[in-house]
C-alpha positions in Angstrom: -1.8 11.4 -26.8 -2.4 8.2 -24.8 -1.0 8.1 -21.2 0.9 5.0 -22.3 3.1 7.2 -24.5 4.2 9.4 -21.7 7.9 10.6 -22.0 10.6 10.6 -19.4 10.0 14.4 -19.0 6.3 13.8 -18.1 5.1 12.4 -14.8 4.5 8.6 -15.1 1.6 7.4 -13.0 2.5 4.1 -11.4 0.0 1.8 -9.8 2.0 -0.2 -7.2 0.7 -3.6 -6.4 1.7 -5.7 -3.4 -0.3 -8.2 -1.2 0.9 -6.5 1.9 -0.5 -3.1 3.2 1.9 -0.9 1.2 0.5 2.3 2.5 1.0 1.0 6.1 4.6 0.1 5.2 5.2 3.5 3.7 3.8 5.2 6.8 6.0 3.1 9.1 9.0 3.8 6.8 8.4 7.6 7.3 8.4 7.0 11.0 11.7 5.0 10.8 10.1 1.8 11.8 10.4 -0.2 8.6 13.0 -0.2 5.8 12.0 1.0 2.3 13.2 -2.1 0.5 10.1 -3.9 1.6 8.4 -1.9 -1.2 10.8 -3.0 -3.9 12.1 0.5 -5.0 8.6 2.1 -5.0 9.6 4.7 -2.5 12.5 5.7 -4.6 10.3 5.9 -7.7 8.6 8.8 -6.0 12.0 10.5 -5.5 12.5 10.1 -9.3 9.4 12.1 -10.0 6.9 9.3 -10.6 3.4 9.5 -9.2 3.0 6.2 -7.2 -0.4 5.0 -6.1 -0.3 2.2 -3.5 -2.7 -0.7 -3.9 -4.9 -1.3 -0.8 -4.7 -5.1 -0.6 -7.6 -7.1 0.8 -6.9 -9.3 3.8 -8.1 -12.8 2.8 -6.8 -16.3 2.5 -9.0 -16.9 -0.6 -7.1 -16.5 -3.8 -10.3 -15.9 -5.8 -11.6 -13.2 -3.5 -8.2 -11.5 -3.6 -8.1 -11.7 -7.4 -11.6 -10.3 -7.8 -11.0 -7.5 -5.3 -7.7 -6.6 -7.0 -9.2 -6.7 -10.5 -12.0 -4.3 -9.4 -9.6 -1.9 -7.8 -7.1 -1.8 -10.7 -9.8 -1.7 -13.4 -11.4 1.4 -11.7 -8.1 3.2 -12.1 -7.2 2.0 -15.6 -7.8 5.5 -17.1 -5.7 7.3 -14.6 -2.6 5.2 -14.5 0.3 4.5 -17.0 1.6 1.2 -15.7 1.0 -1.5 -13.1 4.2 -2.3 -11.1 3.7 -5.5 -9.1 5.9 -7.3 -6.6 4.0 -10.5 -7.3 1.3 -11.8 -9.5 -0.6 -13.4 -6.6 -4.0 -11.8 -6.6 -3.3 -10.0 -9.9 -4.2 -13.0 -12.1 -7.4 -11.6 -13.6 -5.8 -8.3 -14.6 -2.9 -10.2 -16.2 -5.4 -12.4 -18.2 -7.2 -9.3 -19.3 -3.9 -7.8 -20.4 -3.1 -11.0 -22.3 -6.5 -10.8 -24.1 -5.9 -7.1 -24.9 -8.8 -6.0 -22.8 -6.6 -4.2 -20.2 -4.5 -1.6 -22.0 -1.9 -0.6 -19.5 1.5 -2.4 -19.3 2.2 -4.8 -16.4 5.7 -5.0 -14.9 6.0 -7.8 -12.3 8.6 -9.5 -10.1 8.9 -13.2 -10.6 10.3 -14.9 -7.5 10.8 -18.4 -8.8 11.9 -19.8 -12.2 9.3 -20.1 -14.9 8.8 -23.8 -15.5 6.8 -26.0 -17.8 3.6 -27.3 -16.2 3.2 -31.1 -16.1 -0.5 -30.9 -17.0 -0.9 -30.0 -20.7 -4.0 -27.9 -20.1 -2.3 -25.9 -17.3 0.6 -25.3 -19.7 -1.7 -23.9 -22.4 -3.4 -21.6 -19.9 -0.1 -20.5 -18.5 1.2 -19.6 -21.9 -1.7 -17.3 -22.4 -1.2 -15.9 -18.8 2.4 -15.0 -19.4 1.4 -12.9 -22.5 -0.1 -10.6 -20.0 3.3 -9.4 -18.7 5.1 -6.7 -20.5 8.3 -7.1 -18.5 9.4 -9.5 -15.8 11.9 -8.7 -13.0 14.1 -11.4 -11.4 16.5 -11.4 -8.5 19.3 -13.4 -10.1 20.8 -14.6 -13.3 20.3 -18.2 -12.3 16.5 -17.7 -12.1 16.5 -16.0 -15.5 18.5 -18.8 -17.0 16.2 -21.5 -15.6 13.2 -19.5 -16.8 14.6 -19.3 -20.4 14.0 -23.1 -20.7 10.3 -22.3 -20.6 8.6 -21.0 -23.8 6.0 -19.1 -21.8 7.9 -15.8 -21.5 10.1 -13.9 -23.9 13.8 -13.7 -22.7 14.0 -10.2 -24.2 11.5 -9.1 -21.5 13.3 -10.6 -18.6 15.4 -8.3 -16.4 17.7 -8.9 -13.4 17.2 -6.1 -10.9 19.5 -5.6 -7.9 17.2 -5.8 -4.9 18.9 -4.6 -1.8 18.5 -3.0 1.6 17.5 0.5 2.6 20.9 1.7 3.7 19.8 5.0 5.4 17.4 3.0 7.5 20.1 0.7 8.8 22.6 3.6 9.2 20.0 5.4 11.5 19.5 2.1 13.4 23.3 1.7 14.0 23.5 5.4 15.1 21.2 4.4 18.0 23.5 1.6 19.2 26.3 2.0 21.6 29.6 3.1 20.0 32.3 0.4 19.7 29.8 -2.3 20.5 31.5 -5.7 21.0 30.2 -7.9 18.2 29.8 -11.3 19.9 28.2 -14.6 19.2 26.2 -15.9 16.2 22.6 -15.0 15.4 19.9 -16.6 13.2 16.9 -14.6 12.2 14.3 -15.2 9.5 11.5 -17.7 9.4 11.1 -19.2 5.9 12.3 -22.7 5.2 15.1 -22.6 7.8 17.1 -25.8 8.3 17.2 -25.8 12.1 18.2 -29.5 12.4 21.5 -28.8 10.5 22.2 -25.5 12.2 21.6 -26.9 15.7 23.6 -30.1 15.0 26.5 -28.0 13.9 26.5 -25.7 16.9 26.1 -28.6 19.2 29.5 -29.7 18.0 31.0 -26.3 19.1 30.9 -24.2 22.2 30.1 -21.0 20.3 27.0 -19.1 21.4 24.0 -19.0 19.0 20.8 -17.1 19.4 17.9 -18.2 17.2 15.0 -15.9 16.8 12.1 -17.5 15.0 8.3 -17.7 15.0 6.6 -20.6 16.7 4.7 -21.4 13.5 5.2 -20.2 9.9 3.1 -21.1 6.9 1.6 -24.1 8.8 5.0 -25.4 9.9 5.6 -25.6 13.7 9.1 -24.7 14.6 8.2 -25.0 18.3 7.3 -28.7 17.7 10.5 -29.2 15.8 12.7 -27.8 18.6 10.9 -30.0 21.0 12.3 -32.9 19.0 15.8 -31.6 18.7 18.7 -31.9 21.2 19.7 -28.3 21.9 22.9 -27.7 23.9 23.3 -24.9 26.4 25.3 -22.7 24.0 22.1 -22.4 21.9 19.3 -20.1 22.9 16.0 -20.3 21.1 13.7 -17.2 21.2 10.2 -17.5 19.8 9.1 -14.1 18.5 5.9 -12.6 17.3 4.6 -9.2 16.1 6.5 -6.4 14.5 10.1 -7.2 15.5 12.1 -6.2 12.5 13.9 -3.4 14.3 14.8 -5.6 17.3 16.1 -8.4 15.0 18.2 -6.0 13.1 19.8 -4.7 16.3 20.5 -8.3 17.3 22.2 -9.0 14.0 24.3 -5.8 14.3 25.4 -6.8 17.8 26.5 -10.3 16.7 29.8 -11.5 15.4 28.2 -13.3 12.5 24.8 -13.9 10.9 23.9 -17.5 10.1 21.4 -18.3 7.4 20.8 -22.0 7.3 18.1 -22.9 4.8 16.4 -25.8 3.1 17.0 -26.4 -0.6 14.6 -24.4 -2.8 14.4 -23.0 -6.3 14.2 -19.4 -5.2 16.2 -16.9 -3.1 15.1 -18.0 0.4 17.1 -16.1 3.0 17.8 -13.1 0.7 16.1 -10.6 3.0 18.4 -11.6 5.9 21.5 -11.6 3.5 20.9 -8.0 2.3 20.3 -6.9 5.9 23.6 -8.3 7.0 25.3 -6.7 4.1 23.8 -3.3 5.0 24.9 -3.7 8.7 28.4 -4.8 7.7 28.1 -8.2 9.4 29.8 -11.3 8.0 27.6 -14.3 7.1 27.6 -18.1 7.0 24.9 -19.1 4.5 23.6 -22.1 2.8 24.9 -22.4 -0.8 21.8 -21.4 -2.8 22.6 -21.1 -6.5 19.5 -18.9 -6.9 21.1 -16.1 -4.9 22.1 -13.0 -6.9 25.5 -12.6 -5.2 28.3 -15.1 -4.4 29.2 -14.3 -0.8 32.5 -16.3 -1.1 33.5 -14.7 -4.4 32.8 -11.3 -2.9 34.7 -12.3 0.3 32.0 -11.2 2.6 30.8 -14.6 3.9 31.2 -18.4 3.9 28.9 -20.7 1.9 28.0 -24.2 3.1 26.3 -27.0 1.1 22.8 -27.9 2.1 22.6 -30.2 5.1 26.4 -30.3 5.6 26.8 -30.3 9.4 30.6 -30.6 9.3 30.8 -27.8 6.8 28.8 -25.6 9.1 31.0 -26.6 12.1 34.2 -25.6 10.2 32.7 -22.3 9.1 31.6 -21.5 12.6 35.0 -22.3 14.0 36.8 -20.2 11.3 34.7 -17.1 12.0 35.2 -17.6 15.8 39.0 -18.0 15.5 39.6 -15.3 12.9 37.8 -12.2 14.2 39.9 -9.8 12.0 39.0 -11.8 8.8 35.4 -11.8 9.9 35.3 -8.1 10.4 36.9 -7.6 7.0 34.2 -9.8 5.5 31.6 -7.5 7.1 33.3 -4.4 5.6 33.4 -5.9 2.1 29.7 -6.8 2.5 28.8 -3.2 3.3 30.8 -2.0 0.3 28.9 -4.5 -1.9 25.6 -3.2 -0.6 26.7 0.4 -1.3 27.8 -0.6 -4.8 24.8 -2.7 -5.9 22.5 -4.2 -3.4 20.6 -1.2 -2.0 17.1 0.2 -2.3 18.2 3.2 -4.3 19.9 1.1 -6.9 16.8 -1.1 -7.1 14.5 1.9 -7.6 16.7 3.4 -10.3 16.8 0.1 -12.3 13.1 -0.4 -12.0 12.6 3.3 -13.1 14.7 2.6 -16.3 12.6 -0.4 -17.1 9.3 1.6 -16.6 10.6 4.5 -18.7 11.6 2.1 -21.5 8.0 0.9 -21.8 6.7 3.7 -24.1 9.9 3.6 -26.1 9.5 -0.1 -26.8 5.8 0.5 -27.6 6.7 3.3 -30.0 9.3 1.2 -31.7 6.9 -1.6 -32.2 4.3 0.8 -33.7 6.9 2.3 -36.0 8.0 -1.2 -37.2 4.4 -2.1 -37.8 3.8 1.0 -39.9 6.9 0.4 -41.9 5.8 -3.2 -42.6 2.4 -2.0 -43.8 3.9 0.7 -46.1 
């Protein structure tokens, strides 16, 4: 019997692909230094009895070198694995094309972080349609991204899944246990680095006297935040801290010690800021967040935060003043946020949902084979 047809009672051999050093993250998680959700449920797959092999990603800025290295490493293991589970297709392109051409015979399940869209270039669209045939299942963060993706003919909606990606709650519980009891939650804090709208955030806090601590890298993806802040008027109630290195634990402690997490982002077509959102949910801290329709949860509907339109300085000012003047409501938002994390947005839930999709692969293959035989008879 082919390994592809393994049953739920057998051990499924999962090849986990990520562009980061997954084995390093796993080791640091074991030491309590990093949360498990950075591996998209892969750690919990092990708890569910799956045999997970972590891909050793090559460190390079060259997309072609990464793709060639990945293809070689995955191809070598093709006979010993049942499925490739990937958090991104960056660097996995050659294997996906081989799968589309029926030359790689193991299913590929991959996260898709942005909506699937039609290419403007006709040739690129033709190539992309072939490329997407190489995915057996696609995982998305939110219903909005799925709905946007359905407008493209490149992927089958029947193979699109919304998975609840969320924080490693035990990790954050252990972190909180190291903090002083009855810690006074004071001030506002901004962490995260990707596509942050600092001009809007600073302009809003400049209109208040509320304390804000901004923790951000000097430069991210070629964009200099240091240069940006040199051009902004920053009042004394705002403190900007440039960070570097492995500071996740320290940033999480800063969020927990705050009265409110602020996540002010630029407009995008993906879930920018989601990592900070699920962290705040796990820590039970209320949020003020840019209104991003791609987010999987509605913070206002769940009553665990306030949403503000992109670039709306006055809207941010009002939200800041509300949180500051209504501490009991803010604390209640945090509690509801934690309850939401426990119910849906946590690493265990993510792992279980991914496991169900992986286990369904042989079932779907068997059904297709049965239908094919029935049609031939």
